N, C-alpha and C positions, 0 to 999 in steps of 0.2 A: 583232413586229417583229424582224427578224434584225440582229445586231450584226455589222458588217464587221470583219474582222482581216486586218491586212496580214502577208502572207507573203513569202518571199523571192522568188517568181516575180512579185512587183509592185515590184520595185526600180525607182526612176525612172531613166532614162537620160540622159544627161548629154550637152551638145551637143559639137562639134568633134571631134578624132581620136578621144578616148576614148569619146565617145557612138557614132561610127562603129565602132569597135572592138566595143563591147558590144552594138551591134545586129547586126553582120555576124561578128564574130569567132568565136562558137561555131557557127554554120553552116560556116565555113570550117576550124574545127579538127575538128570532126565529119566532115566529107567526108574531111579528111586521114586520120582514123582507120579510116574505112571503106574507103578505097582501100589503106591499108597492109594491112587485115585481108584484102582480096581477093588481095593481092600474095602475102603471107606463108602465108596459108590455103588456097589454090586448089590447090597442088601435092598437099596430102595428100588431096583430094578423091578423086583417081584412082590416086596413087602407091602408098600402102600396101594391103595385102591385108586383106579385111574379117576381122575377129575372129568368133568365135562366135555373139556376140548381133546382130550385123550379119547374119549367114547367116540368123537366125531371121528377121530383119525381111525380107529378100528372099524367103526361102519362104513366110512368111505374106501378102506382098503378091502374088507372082508363082506359087505352085503350091499354096495351100489349095484352090482349086477347080479341077476340070477345065472348062475352057471348052468342051469339046466337048460336054459334057452338056447336054441340052435343057432349057431353062427357066432356064438360069444365067447371068448376064452381070454387068454392073459392080455393079448396085443389090445382086445377091444377094452378090457378092464383098464388098461394103462391109458387109454384115449379118453376114457370117462373121467379120469382123476386128472389129465392134461388141460381138459377145459374146464378151466378153473372159474367160469364166468358166474355172479350170482343170479340163482334162479328166481324168477318172481314168485314170492309164495303166495300171492292171491291167485296164481293160476293152480298152484297144487300145493297146499299147505303141508302135507305131509312130506314131501319131498325136498323141502326147502334146505333143511340143513344137510342132508345128502349131496347137496350141488355147490355148496360154498366150500371153495378150494383154493384157499391161499397158500398152503403147505404142499405145493405140487411136488416138488422133487422129493420131500420127504416122505408123502404118501406112496411114491414109486420105490423108495427103499425099503419102506415097511411092507410094501406088498411082495416085495422079493423076499424079505426075511421070513413072512407068513407062508410063503411057498416053500421054503426050505425048513423051516424048523415047527411049521404048523401055527394056526391061527391061536396067538394067546397074547397075554398083556406082556409079557416077556418079551416076544417075538417083535412086536410093535416098537417097543422101546430099545431093544438092541442098537438099531443105528445111530440114536442119540449117544449111546455109551461109548461108541466108536468114534464118532465124530468129536466128542469130548475129549478123547485121549490125542485125536490128532490136532485138536486145537493147543494143547500144551506144547505140543512140539513146533506148531506153526508160530505162536506167540514168542517162542524162544529164538527162532529163526528172524522174524521180525526185528525183534529186540535186538539181536545180534548184528543184524545190517544196520540198524540206526544207531546204537548206542555203544555196543561192545557185548562181549560174552557175559559178563557180570550180570549187565542190565536183563539181558535175555533170561538168564538163569532165574533170576530175582523175580521178573515177570511171570515166568512159568509157573513158580513155586505160588504167587499170588494167586494166579488163576486156579491153580489146583485147590486150594483152601477155600476160595471165593464161593459162599452159599449160593449165590444166584447162578454160577456157573455150574456148580454140582446139582442144582435142581434140574435145570435145563438138559442136563446132560442125563437125567433119569426119567425125562418127559417125553412122550410119544408126539413130539410138534419140532417144527424144524427151527427153533429159536438158537440152538447150539451150532446148527448148521449156518447161520447168517453169522455167527462169529467165525468160524472156519472159512466161510468165502470171502468176509471182506478181511481176514488177515492174508490170504492169498493173495488177494488183489492188491491190497497195500505193500506186500513184500515184493512181487514183481513190478508194480508201478515204480517204485523207488529204483529198482534196478535199471528199469527203462529210462528213467529220468537221469541218470548217471552216465549211463552208457546205452543209448538206445538200441535194441535189436526187436525186430518185428515181434518173435516170439515170446518175448518178454512183455510187450504190450498186449497181445492178444491173450496170453495167460492172466494179465491183470483184467482185462475185460472179461475174461471167463470166471475169474473170481467174483466180480461183481455180479454176473449173471447167476452164477451158481448161488450167492447169497439172496438175490431177490427171487431166485424160484423157491428158495427155502421159505421165504416169508418177504413179502413187499415193503415191511417196514424198515428194512436196510435203505430206502430211499431217504430216510432221516439224514443219513451221514453223506449222503450224494452231495449237497450243498457244500459240505465241510472240504471234500476234495476238491470240488469246483473251486472254491475260494483258494485253497492251495495252489492249483494248477495256474490261476490267474495271477496271482503274487509273485510264481515262479517265472510266468512269460513275461511279465513287467521287470523283476529283477535280472533277466537274463537279456532283455533288450537293450540295456544300455550299452555305448560303444565299449568302455571298460569294464571288465568284469567286476561284479562287487566282490569284496572279501567275504570268505566264509559262505558262498553260495557255491556249491558243488555241481552245478547244473551248466549245461550250455543251452543257447536259444533253440537250436536244431533239434535237440533232443526232446526237449520239453514239446516243442510245436509238433514234431512227429507222432510223440505218445498222444498227444490230445487229439490229433486227426485220428488215430487209429480207434481210440475210445469213443469218438463221436461217431463213425462209421459203425462200430459195433452196436452203439447204442441204437442206432436208427434202424439196423436190421433187427435187433431184438424187440423193437417197438412194434414194427410192421409184423414179425412174427406172432407176438402175442394178440395184438389187435385182430389179425384176420383170421389166425388159428387158434388161439387160446382163449377166445371169447370176449376180447377188448379190455382196453386199459382206460378208456376216458369214457366210456359208456356209463352214464349216472342216471338211472331210472329214479324219478321222484318217489315211486312208490315204496323203495328201498330206503328211503331216509326217514327214519322215525323221529329222530330228534336233531333239529338243526344244530343245537348247542355241541352235539356229539356227533360230526361227521362221520368220524372213523367206525362208528359202530356198524352201521348198516348200508354205507354207502356201496353203490355198485361197482365202482372204479376201483380196482387194487392199487393203482398208483395214488388215487386220491386218499385212500384207505390209509396209505403210509404218509403222504405229505400235509393232509389237512391239519393235523394238530400245530405242524411247524410253521404253516402258513397263518394259522390264528397267532401264534406266538410272536411272530415278527412284526404283526401288526401292534404288537404292544410295546410301547415307548421305553417301558421298563426293562423288557427283556433285551431290546438293543443296548441299553445303558450298560446292563449288567455284564452282559455278554462282552463288550469293547473293554471296558475294565478289568474284567477277569482275563481275558485274553492277554492284555499286555502285562498285566502283574504276574502272571503265571509264566508267561514267555521270559521275561527279563529274568525271573528268579531261578529258573530251570534250565538257564544256559545262553541267554540272549547276550551278546552277539555271537559269543564262540561256538553255539549249538543251534543257532539259529534255525536251519533248515529242518533237521532232525526233530527238534522239540516241537516246532510248529507243526509239522507232519503228524505227530501225535496229538498234539494238544487242540488241534481243530475239532477233531471228530470226537474226543473226549468231552469237549466243553459243552456239547449240546445238551447233555443231560445235568450236567453240572450245575449251570446256570438254568436251564428251562425249567427242570423239576423245581429245583429250589427256591425259584423267586415268581416264576410267571407261569405257572401251568393253567392256561385258561379254559382247558377241556378235560376231563378225565380221561387221561392216556394210561393204559396200563404200562407198568414198568417193563414188561417183557418186549415192548415195541422198541426199548431202548438197548437191546441186546447186542447189536452192532457195535455200539460205543464202548460197552464195557472193556474188550482188550485194550483199548487205547488207554482208558484210565488205568488199567495194570501197568501198562508201559510207562505213565507218567508217575505213578507211585513208585516203582522199581527205579526208574531213574531218578527220582529224588532220594530214596534209600541209598543208592549207589553213590550219588554225590556226597550226601552227608558223610558217609563212609569212606569216601575218597578211594572206591573201588572202580569208579568209571573211568574211561581214559579221556574225558572232556579235559580241554585246556582249562586251568585254573590258575589264579593268582598265588603268590607266594604263601606258603602256610604261615609267615610270620606276618601277614599283612592283616592290618585291621579292616580292611575293605572284605577280604575273604572270610574273615570272622562273621562280619556283619551280614554277609551275603549267605554263609551256611545257617545262621539263625533264622532270617527270613525263610530259606528254603524248607528250615524244619517246621517254621509255622504252616507254610502253605501245603506242605507234605500232611500235616495233621488235618488240615481242612479238607484236602483231596481224599484223604482215606476216610474221615467222618462223612463227608457228602456222597461217596461212593458207597458206603455201606448204609446211607440212607436211602436214597432212591433204589438202590440195589439189594436191598435185604430180601430174605426169602419170602417169596408171594405165597400166602394160604389160600391157592385157587380153591382147594377142596372143601373149605369151609361154606361156600355157596350153595355147592351140589350135595352135602351129607344129608340134608332133610329129605331130598328126593330119594337117595339111595336108600335112607333109612326107612321111608314110607314104602318103598318097593320090596323090601326084604320082609318087612312087619307083614305087609298084606299077601306075601308069598306062603306065610306060616299056614299050618294045618287049621288052627283055632281061629283064624280070622279069614279063611277062604270063602266065606260067604258075605264079607264085608264090602261094601261098596265106597268109591273114593273120588274126590276130583281137587284139582287145585282152582281157587276161585280168587278173582277172575280167571278164565281159561286160558292157558298159556301153552302155546306150541313148543317152545322151549324145553319148559318142564315135561311136557308130554314127549316130545323126544328122547329125554333123559331116562324117562320111565322105560321106554321102549329099550334103550341100550340096557337098562337094568335088569331086564327081563320080567318086568312086572306083567301081570295079566290084566292087559287092557281091555278085556270084556267088561271086566267092572268098574272103569273109568267113566265117570259121568261127564259127557259133553254140555256144557252149557254157554251157549253163545251171546246170550243177552247180557246188557252191562245196565249199571245205573240201577233206578227203582225197579224196573222191569227185569232185570238180572237177580236183584235180591228176591223178587216174588217167585220167579223160575227156581231159583235154588229152594226156597221154603216147600214148594210144592212138589219137588221131585224128594227132597228129603222126606217130607211126611208120607209120600206114597212109599218108600223103601222102607220105613219105620214101621208103617201097617203091614208090610209084608214080612216083616221079622227079620229084617237085616241089620247088621250095623252100617253107620255110615260114619267117614272120616272127612272132614272140609278143612283143607288146607289154606289159610289166607296169607296174602303177602306183605300189607302193612298195616299201620295203624289205623288209617282212614277206612279200609275194608273191613277193619275188626268193629269200628265203631257202628258201622251200618248194618252189620250182619250179626256180630257175635251175641248183643241181647236178645236178638230174636230166635237163634239156635238155641239158647239157653232156655228161653221160654217154652220150647217143646222138647226140653230133657237133655239136650247136649252139655257136656263138661268140656272145659279147656284144658287144655295143656300145651305147652311150648315145645316143638320139636326143632331144637336148635335154633335157627333163626326166624322160622315162621309159627305163629299162633294157629293151633290144630284145635278143631271142635269135634269130639267124638260123641256117638251115639252108640250103646250095645243094648240089646234086648234084655239083658239081666237087670238093666238099670230100671226095670217096671219093678223089681221084686221089692223096692225100698232101699232104705241105707244099707241094710245088710246085703243085699245083691249088688247094689253098685259099690261096696266096700272090697267084696269077695272078687268082681270081675276086675276092678282096677288093681287089685294086687296081682291078677294073673297078668293083666297087660303090663304092668311094671316090671315084673319078672321077665317077660318076653321081650321087652325093649331092653332090658340089662343084658340080656344074653345075645341079643342081638347085635348091638353096637352102644356104645356111651351116646346117649342123647343130648349132654349139654346140661349146664347148670341150671337153664331156665325151666327145663321139664322136671327137675327134681324139685325146684322150688314150688312150682305151680302144683305137684302131685301132693308134695307135702303140705300144701295148705287145703287140698282136697281131702286128704286124710284127715288132717284137723279138724275140719268141719264135720267130717263124719263121726267125729269122736273117736278114732283109730290114733291116738297120740303116739303109741309104739313105732308104728309104721312111718308117722309124719316124720318123728326124731331120726330115724333111719335114712329117710329120703333127704332132709337136711344135712344130715352128716356127709353123704356122697355130694351134694353140691357144694358143701364146703371144701371137700377133697378137689373138686374141679377150680374152684376159685383160689385156693392156694397154689395149684398148678399153674394157674393163668400168673399169679403174683411172682412166682419164682421164674418164669420164663419171659412175658412181655406184657406187662400190664397196661401199657399205653394203649394196645391193639384192642382191648376188651376192658376198658374202665367200668362201664356199666355192670360187669359182672360183679366187682367189688360193691358196687352202689346197691345193686337189688338184693345181694345177699344180707348186707348190713341192715338194710330195710325191713327185708323178711325178720332179721332176729329183734329188730325193735317190736315188728308185729306180735311176735311170740313172747316177748317180755325178757328176751336175752339182752341186756343191756350191755352188760360186759362185751361180749363179742360184736355187738353192734358198734361200741366205742373203738374197738380195735380196728376194724374193718372200715369204718367212716375215717380214721385217723389214717388209715393208710390211702384213701382218696385222696386227701390233700396234698400228698407226695407226688402225685403223678400228674405231669402237664397234660393238656393244657389247662393253664389257670384260667377258666370260665366261670363267671359269676352264678351261671345256673347252678353249679355243683354246691354252691353255698347257699344261695336262696332258698333252694328246694328243701335243704336241710334245715334250715331257720324256720320255715313253715310247717314243719311237722310237728302234730301234736305232741309226740314223745320228745319234744326238744330238752325240756326242763330236765328230766330223767336223763338223757343222754350226756347234756353240758355238764352236770354235776356228777357224771362218772369220773373216778380218777384215772380210768384208762384213755378216756378221750383226749386228744392232743389239742387243747384249746388254743394254746400259742399258735400251733401251726394252722389250726383253721383261721384265726384272725389274721395272721400273715398272708395265707393264700388269698384269702377274701379281699383283703386290701389291693393285694398285687394283681388280681383279677379286675378290680375294679378302675385300676389306672389304664387298662386297654383303650387308648383313645379312638381306636379303630372301630372298636364294636359299642362302646359306651359314651354318652355325653354327660354334661355335668349334672342334670336334672336325674338321670338313672342313677350317677354315684350318690348324690344327694340323698334320694328316696330309699336306696336299699341299704346306705349307711346307718340311717336313722331308724329303717325298721330293725336292722342288726341289732343296733343300740338297745332299742326296746327290749328285743327278744333275749338280748343278754341280762338284762335288768331283771326280766320275769325269772331267769335261771338263777338270779343271785350272782352273777359273774361282774363284778366291781371293775376289774382292771380291764377286761376287754370292753365292758360297754363305756368305759372313759376313752380307750384310744378310738372307738367307731364315733363316739359323738364328736371328738375332736376333728375326725376326718369328715363327717358328714357337714360340720360347722362350715366348712370351707367351700362346699358345694351346694348345700341348701339354701333356700333364701332366706333372708333376715327375718325373723319372727315366725319360722316355721314350728307350728304347735307340736310337732313329735320330738323336734330336738329341744325344745323348751321344756317340754314335760320330761324328757332323760335328763336334761340338764339339772332339774328341779329335784329328782330322786338321788342324783349324785351329789348334789348341793347338801340335801336332808341327811344323807349318809355322812359326809364330811363333817357337819353339825353335830350329829348326836354322836359321833365318836370324839367329839373335842374334850379335853380333860376338864375344862371347866363346867362341863354339864355330864361329868361321868356318873354323878348321884343321881340323875333325874330319870324319871320312868317316861318311858314312850308308848302310846297307844296308836294304833292303826286302825281306823273306823273305815273299813272298805271290803270288798270282797273280791278276790282274785285279781288284786292290782299288782302292777310290776314293782309298785314300791315296797312290798312285803318282803319278798326274797332277799331284797338289798338291807333292808333295816333289819331283818332277823339275822343277816351274816353280819352286820357291824355293831349291834347293840347286843349286850349280854342278855341270856335268855331270862335272868332274874329281874329284868328291868324293862322287858318288851312283852307286850302283849297284843293279839289281833282280836277284834271283834267283827262280828259280820252284822252289818246294818240289814240285812233283810231278816234276820231272825226275830221272832215274836219278842217284844219287849226290849230289843236291843237300845234304844236310846235311854230308856230307864235304868237299863244296866250301865251304861257308859256314864250317866250322870251319877249314879251311886258311886262308881268307882271314883270319879273326879272328886266328889266331896270326900270320900276316904282319904285320898292323897293330900287334898288341900288341908284336911284338917290335921293331918300328920305333919304339916309344914315342910314338904317336900316337894320338889320340881316336878312338874309333868307337863308332857307335849301329848296333844290330841291332833292326829293327821287323819283328814276326811279325804276319801276318794272322790266324792262327787258332791256338788253344791246342794243337792236335794237332801242329802244325809245331814248337812250342815244346819240347813234351815230348822230342823227338829228341836235341835240342841242349842243354837246359837245364843239364843236371849238367856237361858240358864246358866251357860257357860260364862257370859257377861257378869251376870249377877255372883258368880262365883269368883270374880277376879281375874278371869282368862282375858289375854290378850290376842287380838285376831292378827296375823300374818299371812301374806299371801305369797307362796312360791309357785309361780307357774300356775297349773289348774289346781293346785293343792292348798286348801285352806288349812292352815296350822294355827290352833290355839295353846298359848304357852301359858302356863301359870309357874310363879315362883313366889316363894315366902315374901320377899320384898315387896310384892305389888300391893301387900296388905298394910304396908307401912306409910311413912308420909311420902308426898309426893315427890320430893328430892330423891329420895333412896328408890322409888319405882323409877324415876327418869333415869337414874344411873344403872339400874340393873337393865333397864329396858334397852338404852343405849349399848352395854356391854353386848346383849345378846344380838343387836342390830350389827355391830361391829363383827361378831363371830361369824354370822352369815356373809358379810362382806369379804371377810379374809377367806371364808372357804370358797369363793368364787362369785360370778356376777348373777346375783339374785334376780334381775329383771324390775322391768318398769313397775309392776302391780306390786312386788314387794316394797319398793321405796315408797310407793303410795300407801301402802298399809302402815307401813313404820310411821308415815306423815301424820295420818289419821291417829295411830295409837300415842304418838307424842303430843299430838294436839289435845285428847282427852286426857293426857296425864297433867298439861299445863304448861309444856313448853313449847311455845308458839314458834320461836327462832328456829329451833331444831326441827319443826315441823316443816317449815318453809323451806328449809335447807333440804330436807329429803323429798318434798313436793317438787322442788328444782331438779334433783337428779332424776325423778321420774319423769318429769316432762322432756329433758335432755335425752333419755333413752328412749321413750316413744318417737320422739321426732327423729332420730337416727334411725328407728324402724319404718317410719313413714317414708322415708327419703329412699332407703334402701328395697323397700319391698310394700308398695302400696296394697297389695293384696293380702297382707297378712290378716290375721282375725281381728276383729273389731273390738271384741270384748274388753281388753285395757284401755282403749282409747274411751269407750263410752264410760268405763270407771273414772277415769280422770276426768272427763267432761264434768260428770256428776259432782265430783269432789269440787271443781272451779266453781260451778253453779251454787253449791252449798256454802262455799266461802265468800260468795258475793261477786266474783269475777266472772261476769257473763260475757265479755267479749272473748275471753280464753275458751269458757265453755263452748261459746257459739263456734268458734275456731274447730274444736276437738270433736265436737258433736258432727259438723259437716264432714270431718275427714271420715269420722266412724261409718257414716252413712253410705260412703262411697266403697268402703271395704266388706269383704265378704264376712258373714252370708248376707245376701241382699234379701231381705225379710221385712214385711209389714210391721212386726212385733217391735222393730227398733225405732220406728216413728211414732207407735202408739205409747212405748215407753218415755218418751221424750214430751209427748202431748201432756200425760199425766203428771209430769212433774210439778210441784209448786211455784217453781222459778220459770214455767214455761213464758209468761208474758215478758220478764226481762231479758229471757234468750232470745225470744223472737222480735225484741225490739232493738237487739244489738246490731251494730252497723256491719257486725263480721258474719251475720247470719243471713243467708239467703232463703227467705221464705218462700218465694216463687219456685225455687228450683226444689226445695223441701215439697212442697205441694204437687208438684208435679211427679216427683219420684213416688210419692206415697199413692198417688192415684195410679200410677203405672203399676206398683205392686200390688195394690187390691184388686188388680183386673186379673190376675194370674188365677185361671179356672181350675188348675191342679190343686192349689192351695187353700181358695177360700171360696165359701158361697154367698150368695146374694144377702142372706142375713147378717152375715159378718161384715160385707161391704157397706150395707145400709147403717149398721150400728156404728161403725168406726168413722165412715165418712161425715155421719152426720154429728159425732162426736169432734172431730177434727173441724169441723165448719162453727161449732160453737166455741172451741179453742180460740180459731182465727178471729172471729167477732170479739171476744174477751179481750184478744191482744190489739183490736181495732185493725185487722187486715181483711177489708171488705172485699177486695176482688178475689183472694185465696179462698174465703169463706163461701163465695159464691160458686167457685171452681168445686169445692166438694160438696157443695149443696147440689148442684145440678148431678153429680156423678151419683150421689146417693138417690136422688130423684129417678135416674134411670133404672135404678135396681129394687126399687120399693113396689111392692106387689098391691098396695092399697093406700090407705091414710096412715099417716105416722105423724101423732102429736109433736113429737119433739122436732122432727123435719119442718112442720108446718110452722112452728114457732121459730125456727130458723129462717124462714123464707119471710114471716111477716117482720121480722126483726131487719131483713134486707129490703124491706119494701116490696114485697110480693116477687 
């Protein structure tokens, strides 16, 4: 005796107007939705050109069998369609695509449609349109069965307006049939579980078979229903029936038994009649990472991506968490069975695509999951609006309010995710270049041109055949690699000599690098046909620039009249015309490219971010900085925030002009750049520090003080201590802060450097009347500088001279000191300061110098070299105590640098050691010289500089100086064959031996003398004297 269980399909119907609405309202709403779909979806059936998969359907339906052959007719054609095994393309390449038949049932329906209405694109798409309408009715029926009429109507409305369902209802493929089959299967499966009847179980199995014959990707949701049936068996196997479980064990068991029997029968039929399920010829697997693409097994074709996903621990984790949270919020425990029934198949793409897509699975393979996502969204909307008949807590309950809030959040995520993986697929974009090429070469003016795809691809060749291209002019090139390039060039040269035009379409950047330059050498020009670079040769090109310009105009007009070829094409030909001197036509093509880019920006810029980047870069190239600034600023607003978007812009030669343009969104650039660098999955700390410091330098070159300061601050957290790029950027910012200080507002500033990043910043912060730049490479630059300094000093006015390089400083250093200038060093910038007080008595000079030093310290951390130069200046002024104070600060700063980054540049350490030696502190000098020798750059000149110091003997005899280590390191660097020759080695090894003898280090002197002997080509008096002093 079966137990009757009330479902939502058995809701009582009330009387009055509400009863009439409940009785007739759903039919009216469904009629309106179907009418709306007919109006909105009918135009796409004939207005859009078929993409490549639809061409396969057309060929499979209309050209698989030759109707003129005796004994073949409609039945034989259907049998050829049914045998959907994958043909081994190595045996017959030209027939491979005609034998790949995953859409068996849809091809049969399309064949029938073509027999009735004639072969046409509309005829092969008509079954999809009708099936799409049936899906609207089917999802209403399933939603009503599970959750009630309101949810069924909402789900039908959602599916009606869903872009993915609309697209598949306009395509000559079986994906919308998969939706219909799975809806039928789910509808009768639920009824069979509630109250078992054999016909319902068989109809459910038939729905699964229908969906599988439409496309085997429906196997992706088979495990979902398997999990549900397993849980149903467990839940109904307890002695006492669980609450809110509307099933009985025997109903579930009988349903499972029927489904298993039908599955076995279907497996046997397909295996032995339809060409096989489990056969997987190895020759058909081109890429092991994408087994679904060319695998021979149709079942494997569908389930391989899912198997890869289950192997991913993250997928399992997210799946379980999403399942539990969504189930609780959408109705557990009151709607446990119904919500779980919809949630399991819907959750596959919701979790799988969003978090753990291990292989590139097309979105259309998840078409079977879409109806269940629609049911969940509709159920969530109904729950929020209290339209569903689910049991719910009291309206006054706080728990109910919390539950509704959480449901609203989940609903938003569901809608967002389902519109993410399930947004409209632009299949046609990949095939439009092939279509465009076929149409162009069918034009009378190009009827003698030859063409090919390189490397040769049967896939594109099949599409050219479908697009009715003249394949007698197609160049088959089978070789690859160097042999392929050689064969291509030979064939092209032969066609050119025969007076024909040639079109070579390449696939990717690597092919272009290998082939492109060589094609251009023999007269080809490059244009971009949508996704692919194309190299074109025309006989008219031999008439010079005039002939090339005229022929290119004709071809552009022809392509314009054929089909919109994309922004790449217009940008390329714009550049060609500009190089040929035809600026008018170049501007016209650039304007067309702008129209396409603007359309991309208005529709979906994320899908073609490169369009904005390339157009902006072309504007930079032609000098339109305003347009470049506008479009580059748009790029920063579009995810993903990848660092390469910003680093490529920083490296451009036009960066200064672009950054200084008022239309450029500098704040957005810096914000996006820093956000991209925080991506821990892509970048490490070394990458962050490096590019932030590079960015800071480029900002300084462009005179952008605020952005440079932000990037320097960010780079300081990741770059190693003592990084020279950071130190230089800090130095520029420090000088900018000092020269804008009110206490120095009357001082003049002179930059003696060429194209230095310091210049734009100083020009920004210092008034034009107080600032002057001098080119040190100009003739008489040093004399001009000294004249300027004498004039200013004679006028008793403050002056600051900033040198960009030490070599420029050397020419003027002594003369500047004679004029009373004081040397201060800010990182790599030697700065000479003059103040009228410097010519007064020592105390006034010391006071003024101390105020200047405090100004630098208040503006920021000036670094160890600055404190060292300040100590020298104060010592020369006669204040030994203050000099010792700043020398101690310099030592503290350098000691911190040594501890944090021993690989920092050694120059500051060497300078400090020299100062210690000059002051007579040889132990400390020995310590810092030893450290400096261990730091980059590792070069022999560092050793020779120490050997030449007057204080060498005292330094070498210090207990803190390791003479043996010094000697072995010196010899090691002298051996470097790339840096030094034998004459250099002989001279400096002999000199080092002499200095070691002078310091009474005999063993080390002998080591250097023996090394010098190895590299001497004959007698050397100095070396002989060294050996005589060593005793032979």
